[in-house]
C-alpha positions, 0 to 999 in steps of 0.5 A: 576427434581430439585432433579435430577439437584442437584444430578448431580451437587453434583456428578460432583463436587465430581468427579472433586475433584478426577481428577488427570490429564487432560485426566481424566478431559476431560473424565469428561467433555464428561460424563457431559457437552458434547451435549450427556452428562448427563446434556444435557439429563436432559435439553432436558427432560424439554420439558415434564414438565408443563409450570410452572415447566419448567420455574422454573427447566429451570432457575435452570438448566441454573445456574447449567450448568454455574456453572459446566462449570466455575468449569471445566474451572478453573480446566483445567487452573490449569492442563495446568499451571502445565503441562507448568511448568513441561516442561523442557526448553533447553536454548541452542536451537536457538530461533524461527525465526521471520518473517520480512516484505519486502519493496515493490519494488516500495518503493526500487526504490523510496528510491534510487531516493530520496537518489540521489536527496537529494544529489543534493540539492533537497527537497522532497514534498508530494501532495494530491491524491485528486486534483482539476481540476484546479491544475491537468489540467488547471494550467498545461496548459491543459484547458477543451477543450485540447485533452491531457485530453483524454490521462489521463481519470481519476476518478472524485468525484461525487460532483459538485462545485458552478458552477455545475461542477465536480471539484474534481478528483484523480490526474493523475500525480504528476505534480500539485505539481509544481504549489503548490510548486511555489505558496508556495516557490517561486523561486529559487526552486529544488524539487521532488514529489514521489507519487501515481497516478490514471487513468481510464485504462483498466488493462492488463500486461502493464496498471494499474489504480494505479501507482507511479510517481516521478516529478522533478522541478528546477526553477531559472534564466537563466535555459536553455535546456543545463542545462536540458540535462546535468542534465539528464545525471547526473541522468542517470549515477547515476542510471545506471552507469557511462557509461550510455549515454542519447539521447533526442527525441522531445515529446509534453507535454502541461506543457513544451516547448520544451519537450522531451523523455529522453532515456538511454542506456539499463542497462540490455544489455549495449546498445547491444540490448535485449528483454527488450529494443526491441533490440534498446539498449535504454530504454525510462525512463524520460519525460522532458522539459523546464517549459511552461511560462503559468505554471510559471504564474500559479505558481505566477512567472514571465516567463520573469525573471524565467525559469525552467526545469521539468522531470518525472519518472514512478517509477512503470516502473523503478521497472519493468525494474530493477527487470524484472517484466513482469506484472504491476498488481503484484504491487497492488496484495498484493501477499506475494510470489511476495513481498518476493522476494525483 
């Protein structure tokens, strides 16, 4: 067996020196190194030898197999390099088109709003997505027994605090940064907080467990409802055009008093009525109000001295309206066909 292996090795190396092109090299590979090649036949015949002979011949066979495979790879690289070197290159041909990424539609909306608010003197803050129950609810005037918590069913972390309560959760809104910002920066204060939020929703075309919001806060002395109305008018005209009108309808939010829904002239039909605005001519865009005194106190400010206005946009909803997207689940799908449209 050892003699047969040595003869096969010598014959392969001899023929390898005579190879002139890659086609002949591939034929040599099939003849000797393929599963049905001569080396494979010899390896399968090892089972007929005695135990001692099989061990010695097997070691030799493996060494020869590795050597022949290495020699073949060296020859293959050599022929491939020659072939590449001899290919003519036409330098006048256009280069291969590179694929570029696409900004997510929510990112486009966020960038547009950030440009708007920074031009109005707002700073941009980022907040933790893993929040405490205190900042997400209690400090925002939503105590444990408040029914508003039922509207924001969220994801709690399976870890109890020293009182045996589940205290950590995925934030349901960007509003906790109101408290954190007031505690850190005091007043006067102007800020926006864009970011991702989470709620335990049954997903459908209009509901998703992950969505994006943008929170806004202004705190100073003598802030009143007239300031809020004029400010929301400026924002609407900047976003949707100078002819945009605002109407404000009462709405309860625990962390503002009074609270309202801000509705703007539908930018798709210019107020004439269409399918998107349900033929009303208005789009509900922003929730807003004057900051509740309890929230100012939680932020370390005296509500007898300072007052504030707060507002919030749904970035996901704005993107759906602007780009005519009829299913919120597209945003989290990772579908390149969807993203390549923007």
